[in-house]
C-alpha positions as a LaTeX table, in Angstrom:
\begin{tabular}{lrrr}
\hline
Residue & $x$ (\AA) & $y$ (\AA) & $z$ (\AA) \\
\hline
Met1 & 16.31 & $-28.90$ & $-106.12$ \\
Leu2 & 14.46 & $-29.04$ & $-102.83$ \\
Arg3 & 10.76 & $-29.80$ & $-103.03$ \\
Ile4 & 8.02 & $-30.52$ & $-100.49$ \\
Asp5 & 4.77 & $-32.24$ & $-101.44$ \\
Ala6 & 1.66 & $-33.20$ & $-99.49$ \\
Ala7 & $-0.91$ & $-33.79$ & $-102.26$ \\
Phe8 & $-1.54$ & $-37.42$ & $-101.31$ \\
Asp9 & $-3.63$ & $-39.52$ & $-98.93$ \\
Ser10 & $-3.49$ & $-37.93$ & $-95.45$ \\
Gly11 & $-1.00$ & $-35.29$ & $-96.63$ \\
Asn12 & $-0.95$ & $-32.04$ & $-94.67$ \\
Ile13 & 1.56 & $-29.17$ & $-94.77$ \\
Glu14 & 1.80 & $-25.62$ & $-96.07$ \\
Val15 & 5.19 & $-24.48$ & $-97.34$ \\
Val16 & 6.17 & $-20.96$ & $-96.28$ \\
Ser17 & 9.80 & $-21.11$ & $-97.48$ \\
Phe18 & 12.15 & $-23.89$ & $-98.58$ \\
Glu19 & 14.92 & $-22.12$ & $-100.50$ \\
Asp20 & 17.41 & $-22.64$ & $-97.66$ \\
Pro21 & 17.77 & $-26.27$ & $-96.48$ \\
Asn22 & 18.88 & $-24.93$ & $-93.09$ \\
Asp23 & 15.70 & $-22.91$ & $-92.67$ \\
Ile24 & 12.72 & $-24.67$ & $-94.27$ \\
Gln25 & 9.60 & $-22.95$ & $-92.93$ \\
Leu26 & 6.28 & $-24.82$ & $-92.74$ \\
Arg27 & 2.79 & $-24.52$ & $-91.32$ \\
Ile28 & 0.26 & $-27.23$ & $-90.48$ \\
Val29 & $-3.10$ & $-26.72$ & $-92.20$ \\
Lys30 & $-6.25$ & $-26.66$ & $-90.06$ \\
Asp31 & $-8.97$ & $-29.27$ & $-90.47$ \\
His32 & $-11.52$ & $-28.12$ & $-93.05$ \\
Leu33 & $-14.21$ & $-25.92$ & $-91.42$ \\
Ser34 & $-12.49$ & $-26.28$ & $-88.05$ \\
Asp35 & $-9.72$ & $-24.78$ & $-85.93$ \\
Phe36 & $-8.24$ & $-28.18$ & $-85.02$ \\
Tyr37 & $-4.75$ & $-28.95$ & $-86.29$ \\
Gln38 & $-1.72$ & $-31.00$ & $-85.31$ \\
Trp39 & $-1.43$ & $-33.78$ & $-87.90$ \\
Phe40 & 1.27 & $-33.33$ & $-90.55$ \\
His41 & 2.44 & $-35.63$ & $-93.34$ \\
Phe42 & 4.64 & $-34.55$ & $-96.25$ \\
Arg43 & 7.46 & $-35.66$ & $-98.57$ \\
Leu44 & 10.80 & $-33.91$ & $-98.94$ \\
Ser45 & 12.88 & $-34.47$ & $-102.06$ \\
Gly46 & 16.26 & $-33.21$ & $-103.20$ \\
Ala47 & 18.05 & $-33.29$ & $-99.83$ \\
Asn48 & 19.90 & $-36.61$ & $-100.01$ \\
Gly49 & 23.04 & $-36.38$ & $-97.86$ \\
Arg50 & 22.36 & $-32.78$ & $-96.88$ \\
Gly51 & 21.32 & $-31.76$ & $-93.41$ \\
Val52 & 17.93 & $-30.02$ & $-93.29$ \\
Thr53 & 16.28 & $-27.96$ & $-90.60$ \\
Met54 & 12.50 & $-27.68$ & $-90.87$ \\
Arg55 & 10.53 & $-25.32$ & $-88.64$ \\
Ile56 & 6.79 & $-25.70$ & $-88.12$ \\
Leu57 & 5.97 & $-22.07$ & $-87.37$ \\
Asn58 & 2.46 & $-22.49$ & $-85.96$ \\
Ala59 & 3.17 & $-25.37$ & $-83.56$ \\
Ser60 & 2.25 & $-23.43$ & $-80.42$ \\
Gly61 & $-1.25$ & $-22.70$ & $-81.71$ \\
Ser62 & $-2.00$ & $-26.36$ & $-82.42$ \\
Ser63 & $-4.78$ & $-28.23$ & $-80.67$ \\
Tyr64 & $-2.48$ & $-29.91$ & $-78.13$ \\
Pro65 & 0.80 & $-27.98$ & $-77.78$ \\
Lys66 & 1.86 & $-30.19$ & $-74.86$ \\
Gly67 & 1.99 & $-32.96$ & $-77.43$ \\
Trp68 & 5.18 & $-31.38$ & $-78.82$ \\
Glu69 & 7.06 & $-31.69$ & $-75.53$ \\
Asn70 & 9.57 & $-34.57$ & $-75.68$ \\
Tyr71 & 8.17 & $-35.48$ & $-79.10$ \\
Arg72 & 10.18 & $-36.79$ & $-82.08$ \\
Ala73 & 8.83 & $-36.70$ & $-85.63$ \\
Cys74 & 8.47 & $-39.88$ & $-87.71$ \\
Ala75 & 10.37 & $-40.41$ & $-90.97$ \\
Ser76 & 10.58 & $-43.09$ & $-93.66$ \\
Tyr77 & 12.34 & $-43.77$ & $-96.96$ \\
Asp78 & 9.99 & $-46.54$ & $-98.13$ \\
Arg79 & 6.72 & $-45.72$ & $-96.27$ \\
Glu80 & 6.92 & $-49.14$ & $-94.61$ \\
Ser81 & 9.71 & $-48.75$ & $-92.07$ \\
Trp82 & 9.41 & $-45.61$ & $-89.92$ \\
Phe83 & 11.87 & $-44.20$ & $-87.41$ \\
Arg84 & 12.15 & $-41.14$ & $-85.21$ \\
Val85 & 14.32 & $-38.11$ & $-86.00$ \\
Pro86 & 15.68 & $-35.32$ & $-83.76$ \\
Thr87 & 12.94 & $-32.85$ & $-82.95$ \\
Ser88 & 12.72 & $-29.92$ & $-80.52$ \\
Tyr89 & 10.03 & $-27.54$ & $-79.33$ \\
Asp90 & 10.82 & $-24.10$ & $-77.91$ \\
Gly91 & 7.28 & $-23.21$ & $-76.90$ \\
Thr92 & 6.60 & $-21.50$ & $-80.22$ \\
Glu93 & 8.01 & $-23.58$ & $-83.09$ \\
Leu94 & 8.62 & $-27.28$ & $-83.67$ \\
Thr95 & 12.02 & $-27.89$ & $-85.29$ \\
Ile96 & 12.92 & $-31.13$ & $-87.10$ \\
Arg97 & 16.58 & $-31.76$ & $-87.96$ \\
His98 & 17.62 & $-34.62$ & $-90.21$ \\
Val99 & 20.22 & $-35.71$ & $-92.76$ \\
Pro100 & 18.26 & $-37.74$ & $-95.37$ \\
Glu101 & 19.95 & $-40.85$ & $-96.74$ \\
Ala102 & 17.78 & $-41.03$ & $-99.87$ \\
Asp103 & 16.36 & $-38.68$ & $-102.46$ \\
Tyr104 & 12.82 & $-38.98$ & $-101.08$ \\
Val105 & 11.92 & $-38.99$ & $-97.39$ \\
Trp106 & 8.46 & $-38.84$ & $-95.86$ \\
Tyr107 & 7.76 & $-37.16$ & $-92.52$ \\
Ala108 & 4.62 & $-37.52$ & $-90.40$ \\
Tyr109 & 3.24 & $-36.81$ & $-86.96$ \\
Phe110 & 2.83 & $-40.59$ & $-86.57$ \\
Gln111 & 3.30 & $-43.58$ & $-88.86$ \\
Pro112 & 0.39 & $-43.13$ & $-91.32$ \\
Tyr113 & $-2.32$ & $-45.68$ & $-92.03$ \\
Ser114 & $-3.57$ & $-45.03$ & $-95.56$ \\
Met115 & $-7.06$ & $-45.50$ & $-96.93$ \\
Glu116 & $-5.47$ & $-47.88$ & $-99.46$ \\
Arg117 & $-4.26$ & $-50.03$ & $-96.58$ \\
His118 & $-7.76$ & $-49.82$ & $-95.10$ \\
Gln119 & $-9.13$ & $-51.28$ & $-98.34$ \\
Asp120 & $-6.54$ & $-54.06$ & $-98.16$ \\
Leu121 & $-7.61$ & $-54.84$ & $-94.59$ \\
Ile122 & $-11.26$ & $-55.12$ & $-95.60$ \\
Ala123 & $-10.39$ & $-57.24$ & $-98.64$ \\
Ala124 & $-8.27$ & $-59.62$ & $-96.57$ \\
Ala125 & $-10.97$ & $-59.92$ & $-93.90$ \\
Gln126 & $-13.69$ & $-60.90$ & $-96.36$ \\
Gly127 & $-11.52$ & $-63.84$ & $-97.42$ \\
Ser128 & $-11.99$ & $-65.46$ & $-94.03$ \\
Pro129 & $-14.97$ & $-67.77$ & $-93.41$ \\
Arg130 & $-15.18$ & $-66.22$ & $-89.95$ \\
Cys131 & $-15.96$ & $-62.75$ & $-91.27$ \\
Ala132 & $-18.83$ & $-61.01$ & $-93.07$ \\
Val133 & $-18.28$ & $-57.50$ & $-94.43$ \\
Glu134 & $-20.89$ & $-54.88$ & $-95.20$ \\
Val135 & $-21.36$ & $-51.17$ & $-95.79$ \\
Ile136 & $-23.51$ & $-49.61$ & $-93.07$ \\
Gly137 & $-23.18$ & $-45.96$ & $-94.03$ \\
Gln138 & $-21.72$ & $-43.32$ & $-96.32$ \\
Thr139 & $-19.75$ & $-40.17$ & $-95.59$ \\
His140 & $-19.98$ & $-36.66$ & $-96.98$ \\
Asp141 & $-17.17$ & $-37.50$ & $-99.43$ \\
Gln142 & $-19.00$ & $-40.65$ & $-100.58$ \\
Gln143 & $-16.68$ & $-43.03$ & $-98.74$ \\
Thr144 & $-18.09$ & $-46.03$ & $-96.93$ \\
Ile145 & $-18.30$ & $-46.98$ & $-93.27$ \\
Asp146 & $-17.30$ & $-50.65$ & $-93.28$ \\
Leu147 & $-18.50$ & $-53.10$ & $-90.63$ \\
Leu148 & $-16.88$ & $-56.49$ & $-90.08$ \\
Thr149 & $-18.94$ & $-59.14$ & $-88.30$ \\
Ile150 & $-16.46$ & $-61.69$ & $-86.97$ \\
Gly151 & $-17.94$ & $-64.92$ & $-85.68$ \\
Thr152 & $-21.44$ & $-66.30$ & $-86.01$ \\
Pro153 & $-24.18$ & $-64.37$ & $-84.19$ \\
Ser154 & $-26.44$ & $-66.57$ & $-82.09$ \\
Asp155 & $-28.54$ & $-66.42$ & $-78.94$ \\
Gly156 & $-26.47$ & $-66.36$ & $-75.80$ \\
Lys157 & $-23.32$ & $-64.96$ & $-77.37$ \\
Lys158 & $-21.95$ & $-61.65$ & $-76.12$ \\
Lys159 & $-21.95$ & $-58.80$ & $-78.63$ \\
Leu160 & $-18.64$ & $-56.96$ & $-78.60$ \\
Trp161 & $-18.16$ & $-53.70$ & $-80.52$ \\
Val162 & $-14.63$ & $-52.50$ & $-81.26$ \\
Phe163 & $-14.18$ & $-49.38$ & $-83.38$ \\
Ala164 & $-11.48$ & $-46.86$ & $-84.15$ \\
Arg165 & $-10.29$ & $-43.64$ & $-85.72$ \\
Gln166 & $-13.16$ & $-41.33$ & $-84.93$ \\
His167 & $-10.27$ & $-38.87$ & $-84.86$ \\
Pro168 & $-8.51$ & $-39.41$ & $-88.19$ \\
Gly169 & $-5.14$ & $-38.00$ & $-87.14$ \\
Glu170 & $-4.78$ & $-40.92$ & $-84.71$ \\
Pro171 & $-3.61$ & $-43.64$ & $-87.13$ \\
Met172 & $-2.27$ & $-45.82$ & $-84.33$ \\
Ala173 & $-5.93$ & $-46.67$ & $-83.77$ \\
Glu174 & $-6.29$ & $-48.40$ & $-87.14$ \\
Trp175 & $-2.91$ & $-50.12$ & $-86.77$ \\
Tyr176 & $-4.35$ & $-51.49$ & $-83.53$ \\
Met177 & $-7.47$ & $-52.68$ & $-85.34$ \\
Glu178 & $-5.38$ & $-54.43$ & $-87.98$ \\
Gly179 & $-3.58$ & $-56.45$ & $-85.32$ \\
Phe180 & $-6.82$ & $-57.26$ & $-83.51$ \\
Ile181 & $-8.68$ & $-58.31$ & $-86.67$ \\
Glu182 & $-5.81$ & $-60.35$ & $-88.10$ \\
Arg183 & $-5.56$ & $-62.35$ & $-84.90$ \\
Leu184 & $-9.31$ & $-62.93$ & $-84.68$ \\
Leu185 & $-9.25$ & $-64.32$ & $-88.21$ \\
Asp186 & $-6.25$ & $-66.60$ & $-87.65$ \\
Pro187 & $-7.62$ & $-70.18$ & $-87.79$ \\
Ala188 & $-4.58$ & $-71.46$ & $-85.88$ \\
Asp189 & $-5.11$ & $-69.13$ & $-82.91$ \\
Gly190 & $-6.79$ & $-70.93$ & $-80.03$ \\
Ala191 & $-7.58$ & $-67.80$ & $-78.05$ \\
Ser192 & $-9.42$ & $-66.26$ & $-81.01$ \\
Arg193 & $-11.33$ & $-69.48$ & $-81.59$ \\
Gly194 & $-12.26$ & $-69.62$ & $-77.91$ \\
Leu195 & $-13.46$ & $-66.01$ & $-77.88$ \\
Leu196 & $-15.62$ & $-66.48$ & $-80.98$ \\
Glu197 & $-17.29$ & $-69.49$ & $-79.39$ \\
Lys198 & $-18.54$ & $-67.15$ & $-76.67$ \\
Ala199 & $-19.02$ & $-63.88$ & $-78.54$ \\
Val200 & $-19.46$ & $-62.18$ & $-81.89$ \\
Val201 & $-17.24$ & $-59.19$ & $-82.63$ \\
Tyr202 & $-18.48$ & $-56.19$ & $-84.59$ \\
Ala203 & $-15.47$ & $-54.19$ & $-85.80$ \\
Val204 & $-15.41$ & $-50.77$ & $-87.51$ \\
Pro205 & $-11.74$ & $-50.20$ & $-88.39$ \\
Asn206 & $-12.17$ & $-46.58$ & $-89.52$ \\
Met207 & $-15.10$ & $-44.39$ & $-88.50$ \\
Asn208 & $-13.75$ & $-41.27$ & $-90.21$ \\
Pro209 & $-12.43$ & $-42.07$ & $-93.70$ \\
Asp210 & $-13.02$ & $-38.52$ & $-94.95$ \\
Gly211 & $-10.85$ & $-36.95$ & $-92.29$ \\
Ser212 & $-8.27$ & $-39.68$ & $-92.75$ \\
Arg213 & $-7.88$ & $-39.02$ & $-96.47$ \\
Arg214 & $-8.02$ & $-35.24$ & $-96.10$ \\
Gly215 & $-5.18$ & $-35.16$ & $-93.53$ \\
His216 & $-7.33$ & $-33.95$ & $-90.63$ \\
Leu217 & $-6.45$ & $-34.26$ & $-86.99$ \\
Arg218 & $-9.84$ & $-34.54$ & $-85.32$ \\
Thr219 & $-12.82$ & $-33.92$ & $-87.60$ \\
Asn220 & $-14.74$ & $-35.27$ & $-90.57$ \\
Ala221 & $-15.15$ & $-33.51$ & $-93.93$ \\
Leu222 & $-17.64$ & $-31.11$ & $-92.34$ \\
Gly223 & $-15.37$ & $-30.01$ & $-89.49$ \\
Val224 & $-17.29$ & $-32.09$ & $-86.91$ \\
Asn225 & $-15.60$ & $-33.89$ & $-84.03$ \\
Leu226 & $-17.38$ & $-37.26$ & $-84.20$ \\
Asn227 & $-16.58$ & $-38.14$ & $-80.60$ \\
Arg228 & $-18.83$ & $-35.33$ & $-79.42$ \\
Glu229 & $-21.80$ & $-36.38$ & $-81.56$ \\
Trp230 & $-23.01$ & $-39.58$ & $-79.88$ \\
Ala231 & $-25.86$ & $-38.05$ & $-77.89$ \\
Glu232 & $-27.44$ & $-36.46$ & $-80.98$ \\
Pro233 & $-25.88$ & $-37.69$ & $-84.24$ \\
Ser234 & $-27.41$ & $-36.39$ & $-87.47$ \\
Pro235 & $-27.30$ & $-37.46$ & $-91.13$ \\
Asp236 & $-26.20$ & $-33.94$ & $-92.07$ \\
Lys237 & $-23.30$ & $-33.49$ & $-89.64$ \\
Ser238 & $-22.27$ & $-36.92$ & $-88.37$ \\
Pro239 & $-23.59$ & $-39.73$ & $-90.57$ \\
Glu240 & $-20.61$ & $-41.85$ & $-89.46$ \\
Val241 & $-21.79$ & $-41.96$ & $-85.84$ \\
Leu242 & $-25.45$ & $-42.27$ & $-86.77$ \\
Cys243 & $-24.98$ & $-45.41$ & $-88.86$ \\
Val244 & $-22.85$ & $-47.11$ & $-86.19$ \\
Leu245 & $-25.39$ & $-46.34$ & $-83.47$ \\
Glu246 & $-28.20$ & $-47.67$ & $-85.65$ \\
Ala247 & $-26.22$ & $-50.86$ & $-86.25$ \\
Met248 & $-25.62$ & $-51.25$ & $-82.51$ \\
Ala249 & $-29.32$ & $-50.87$ & $-81.83$ \\
Ala250 & $-30.20$ & $-53.43$ & $-84.50$ \\
Arg251 & $-27.64$ & $-56.06$ & $-83.45$ \\
Gly252 & $-27.35$ & $-55.44$ & $-79.72$ \\
Ile253 & $-24.31$ & $-54.51$ & $-77.64$ \\
Asp254 & $-22.70$ & $-55.81$ & $-74.46$ \\
Leu255 & $-19.29$ & $-54.14$ & $-74.75$ \\
Ser256 & $-18.00$ & $-51.02$ & $-76.47$ \\
Phe257 & $-14.26$ & $-50.49$ & $-76.99$ \\
Asp258 & $-13.29$ & $-47.24$ & $-78.74$ \\
Val259 & $-9.64$ & $-46.93$ & $-79.88$ \\
His260 & $-7.81$ & $-43.58$ & $-79.88$ \\
Gly261 & $-4.44$ & $-41.84$ & $-79.52$ \\
Asp262 & $-3.41$ & $-39.16$ & $-77.02$ \\
Glu263 & $-1.03$ & $-36.40$ & $-78.06$ \\
Ala264 & 0.44 & $-35.56$ & $-74.66$ \\
Ile265 & 0.45 & $-38.61$ & $-72.36$ \\
Pro266 & 3.29 & $-41.06$ & $-73.18$ \\
Tyr267 & 1.49 & $-44.22$ & $-72.04$ \\
Asn268 & $-1.16$ & $-46.71$ & $-73.12$ \\
Phe269 & $-4.22$ & $-46.48$ & $-70.88$ \\
Ile270 & $-7.98$ & $-46.86$ & $-70.72$ \\
Ala271 & $-10.55$ & $-44.18$ & $-69.91$ \\
Gly272 & $-13.69$ & $-45.87$ & $-68.65$ \\
Ser273 & $-17.27$ & $-44.78$ & $-68.09$ \\
Tyr274 & $-16.72$ & $-44.05$ & $-64.39$ \\
Gly275 & $-18.54$ & $-40.71$ & $-64.40$ \\
Val276 & $-21.74$ & $-41.91$ & $-66.07$ \\
Pro277 & $-24.77$ & $-41.12$ & $-63.90$ \\
Gly278 & $-25.92$ & $-44.16$ & $-61.95$ \\
Ile279 & $-23.11$ & $-46.44$ & $-63.13$ \\
Ser280 & $-23.46$ & $-49.81$ & $-61.42$ \\
Glu281 & $-20.94$ & $-51.27$ & $-59.01$ \\
Ala282 & $-20.61$ & $-54.27$ & $-61.35$ \\
His283 & $-19.52$ & $-52.00$ & $-64.19$ \\
Val284 & $-16.97$ & $-50.19$ & $-62.02$ \\
Thr285 & $-15.56$ & $-53.49$ & $-60.77$ \\
Met286 & $-15.19$ & $-54.81$ & $-64.31$ \\
Leu287 & $-13.57$ & $-51.59$ & $-65.53$ \\
Asp288 & $-10.87$ & $-52.05$ & $-62.89$ \\
Arg289 & $-10.50$ & $-55.76$ & $-63.62$ \\
Phe290 & $-10.34$ & $-55.27$ & $-67.39$ \\
Gln291 & $-7.46$ & $-52.82$ & $-67.08$ \\
Ala292 & $-5.55$ & $-54.99$ & $-64.63$ \\
Thr293 & $-5.98$ & $-57.95$ & $-66.97$ \\
Tyr294 & $-4.68$ & $-55.95$ & $-69.94$ \\
Ala295 & $-1.60$ & $-54.86$ & $-67.97$ \\
Ala296 & $-0.92$ & $-58.50$ & $-67.07$ \\
Met297 & $-1.33$ & $-59.64$ & $-70.68$ \\
Asn298 & 0.88 & $-56.96$ & $-72.27$ \\
Pro299 & 3.39 & $-54.78$ & $-70.32$ \\
Asp300 & 3.06 & $-52.02$ & $-72.94$ \\
Phe301 & $-0.29$ & $-51.33$ & $-71.27$ \\
Gln302 & $-0.32$ & $-49.82$ & $-67.78$ \\
Thr303 & $-2.72$ & $-48.43$ & $-65.18$ \\
Ala304 & $-0.65$ & $-45.86$ & $-63.26$ \\
His305 & $-1.00$ & $-43.00$ & $-65.78$ \\
Gly306 & $-4.02$ & $-41.70$ & $-67.65$ \\
Tyr307 & $-6.92$ & $-39.28$ & $-67.38$ \\
Pro308 & $-8.35$ & $-38.40$ & $-63.96$ \\
Lys309 & $-11.58$ & $-40.26$ & $-63.25$ \\
Pro310 & $-14.55$ & $-37.90$ & $-63.57$ \\
Ala311 & $-16.63$ & $-37.28$ & $-60.47$ \\
Pro312 & $-19.87$ & $-39.31$ & $-60.17$ \\
Gly313 & $-22.44$ & $-37.97$ & $-62.61$ \\
Lys314 & $-19.90$ & $-35.75$ & $-64.39$ \\
Gly315 & $-18.90$ & $-38.01$ & $-67.29$ \\
Asn316 & $-19.08$ & $-36.61$ & $-70.83$ \\
Leu317 & $-22.22$ & $-38.14$ & $-72.31$ \\
Thr318 & $-21.56$ & $-36.86$ & $-75.84$ \\
Thr319 & $-18.61$ & $-39.25$ & $-76.35$ \\
Ser320 & $-18.98$ & $-42.86$ & $-77.44$ \\
Thr321 & $-18.00$ & $-44.23$ & $-74.05$ \\
Gly322 & $-20.27$ & $-41.87$ & $-72.13$ \\
His323 & $-23.29$ & $-42.18$ & $-74.39$ \\
Ile324 & $-23.13$ & $-45.94$ & $-74.91$ \\
Ala325 & $-22.93$ & $-46.52$ & $-71.15$ \\
Asn326 & $-25.58$ & $-43.93$ & $-70.32$ \\
Gly327 & $-27.93$ & $-44.39$ & $-73.28$ \\
Leu328 & $-27.53$ & $-48.08$ & $-74.06$ \\
Gly329 & $-26.38$ & $-49.35$ & $-70.67$ \\
Ala330 & $-23.46$ & $-51.28$ & $-72.18$ \\
Phe331 & $-20.03$ & $-51.79$ & $-70.63$ \\
Ser332 & $-17.88$ & $-49.19$ & $-72.40$ \\
Met333 & $-14.29$ & $-47.96$ & $-72.53$ \\
Thr334 & $-11.88$ & $-45.82$ & $-74.56$ \\
Leu335 & $-8.30$ & $-46.94$ & $-75.19$ \\
Glu336 & $-5.64$ & $-44.25$ & $-75.62$ \\
Met337 & $-2.19$ & $-44.85$ & $-77.17$ \\
Pro338 & 0.73 & $-42.38$ & $-77.33$ \\
Phe339 & 2.01 & $-40.35$ & $-80.26$ \\
Lys340 & 5.41 & $-40.17$ & $-78.56$ \\
Asp341 & 6.54 & $-43.39$ & $-76.89$ \\
Ala342 & 5.33 & $-45.66$ & $-74.11$ \\
Asp343 & 7.60 & $-44.35$ & $-71.37$ \\
Asn344 & 7.21 & $-47.54$ & $-69.33$ \\
Gln345 & 8.56 & $-49.55$ & $-72.31$ \\
Pro346 & 10.54 & $-47.05$ & $-74.44$ \\
Asp347 & 11.92 & $-47.71$ & $-77.90$ \\
Pro348 & 14.65 & $-45.13$ & $-78.75$ \\
Val349 & 14.53 & $-45.84$ & $-82.51$ \\
His350 & 10.83 & $-46.08$ & $-83.32$ \\
Gly351 & 9.00 & $-44.72$ & $-80.30$ \\
Trp352 & 5.44 & $-45.95$ & $-80.22$ \\
Asp353 & 4.63 & $-47.05$ & $-83.77$ \\
Gly354 & 2.29 & $-49.03$ & $-85.98$ \\
Glu355 & 3.78 & $-52.44$ & $-85.23$ \\
Arg356 & 3.58 & $-51.94$ & $-81.48$ \\
Ser357 & 0.00 & $-50.72$ & $-81.89$ \\
Lys358 & $-0.79$ & $-53.90$ & $-83.84$ \\
Thr359 & 0.71 & $-56.05$ & $-81.11$ \\
Leu360 & $-1.31$ & $-54.27$ & $-78.43$ \\
Gly361 & $-4.40$ & $-54.89$ & $-80.58$ \\
Arg362 & $-3.59$ & $-58.58$ & $-80.79$ \\
Ser363 & $-3.46$ & $-58.68$ & $-76.98$ \\
Leu364 & $-7.06$ & $-57.46$ & $-76.80$ \\
Val365 & $-8.15$ & $-60.98$ & $-77.84$ \\
Asp366 & $-6.59$ & $-62.40$ & $-74.67$ \\
Val367 & $-8.15$ & $-59.72$ & $-72.47$ \\
Leu368 & $-11.62$ & $-60.25$ & $-73.94$ \\
Leu369 & $-11.34$ & $-64.02$ & $-73.58$ \\
Ala370 & $-10.36$ & $-63.62$ & $-69.93$ \\
Thr371 & $-13.31$ & $-61.31$ & $-69.14$ \\
Val372 & $-16.13$ & $-62.13$ & $-71.58$ \\
Asp373 & $-17.87$ & $-64.65$ & $-69.30$ \\
Asp374 & $-18.11$ & $-62.04$ & $-66.53$ \\
Leu375 & $-19.12$ & $-58.94$ & $-68.48$ \\
Pro376 & $-21.73$ & $-57.08$ & $-66.43$ \\
Ala377 & $-25.33$ & $-57.07$ & $-67.54$ \\
Pro378 & $-26.47$ & $-53.87$ & $-69.27$ \\
Met379 & $-27.44$ & $-51.14$ & $-66.83$ \\
Glu380 & $-31.08$ & $-50.20$ & $-66.71$ \\
Arg381 & $-31.50$ & $-46.66$ & $-68.01$ \\
Asn382 & $-34.35$ & $-44.24$ & $-67.49$ \\
\hline
\end{tabular}
C-alpha cells in the first residue's frame, strides 16, 4: 500500500491524493504564521519497483517559483546518500518522476541537515581542546542557540564570526558549517592552526533551530524572517538574532560571514556590504579581494554570477550583512549556495549537495588565512 509521511524532523508535505501511483498529488505547507513556502521533505513507502509520478500542485505560488526552473528533487534510500531524480516544472506544478528501488524512499528540496546531526556536531566540537561550547540564547520552542568559540581569545587576535541557517530551509548552510568547523578542529591541519594563531572564530552553526525542526523555508516558530530583524531584534519576535548580536557586542567583531542558499541562481557567490552608507574604500577593496581569493582556492566558487551590487547608500540595513557593517562597522558578507547545481562545476548525479557544501566550507579556512592579516579596520559609524 502506498503511504506518504512527513511527521519527522524537517518534514513538510500535505497529501491531497495518493491512491494512483501515476498521479500522487501533494502540496507544500506554508511556514507557521507566514506565507513563505518552498521546502519539502517526505517519505514514500510501498512503491518499490513501481514508477511513481508526484505532482506538487501549489509550486507556482511558492516563495521563489524561479527556483523550480531546471531543478531536480533530491532522493535517498538510507538518508545518507542523496541523488537527484527527474523533475519538471510547467509554470504551475512541479512533477517528480521516479522508480524507487527500495520500499522506503525519502524526497527533499535539498539534502536535509537534521537537528540530531546538529547535536552530534556540537558534541564532537566540545571534544576538541580548541573549542569551547556554550548556550547564548533560547528559542520560542525552547531550543538552544549554540555558540562555538574556536581558538583562544587574546588581545591582538582578529574576531571572526561565521554563522548559518537563519533561513532553516537552506540546509546546505549547516553542511557548510560542518566542513568549516571540522577542519578548524583538525589538529593535523596546518592552515587551521595558522589561522587560530591569528584569530579566534565564533561559530553559530544553526541560528534557527525551530524553523529547521518544523520544516520551514524561511522563518522561525513565530513566522519571522530572522534576516530582516538585525536592525531591531526583539526577545518576543527574534530572540535568535538578539542573543547573537549581544554576543558580538560583548566579544567584539572584525568579520561577519553569514551562510545561506539561493533557490534560483545555480552558482556559489558572495553578496557583500557594498551598498552600506559610507562604506570605506578599504572595505570595498577587501570585498573584491576576498571573493577573488575564494575563487582561486576552490573552483566551485565563482565571481561572474550573483546579485547586482546595490547602489551606494541603498543596501538593506535590516539583514545581518547590512546591519553589522552599518551598525558595528565590521567587514561583512553573505555567502549563497545553490539548491540546484553549481553550473560552472556541474554534477549530473548529485547536483549541489551536502558533501560539496562541506568542502566549500573547508576552503573558507584557506581564504581567511590568506586575508586575515589585511582585514580592514572597523568603519567609524555615526
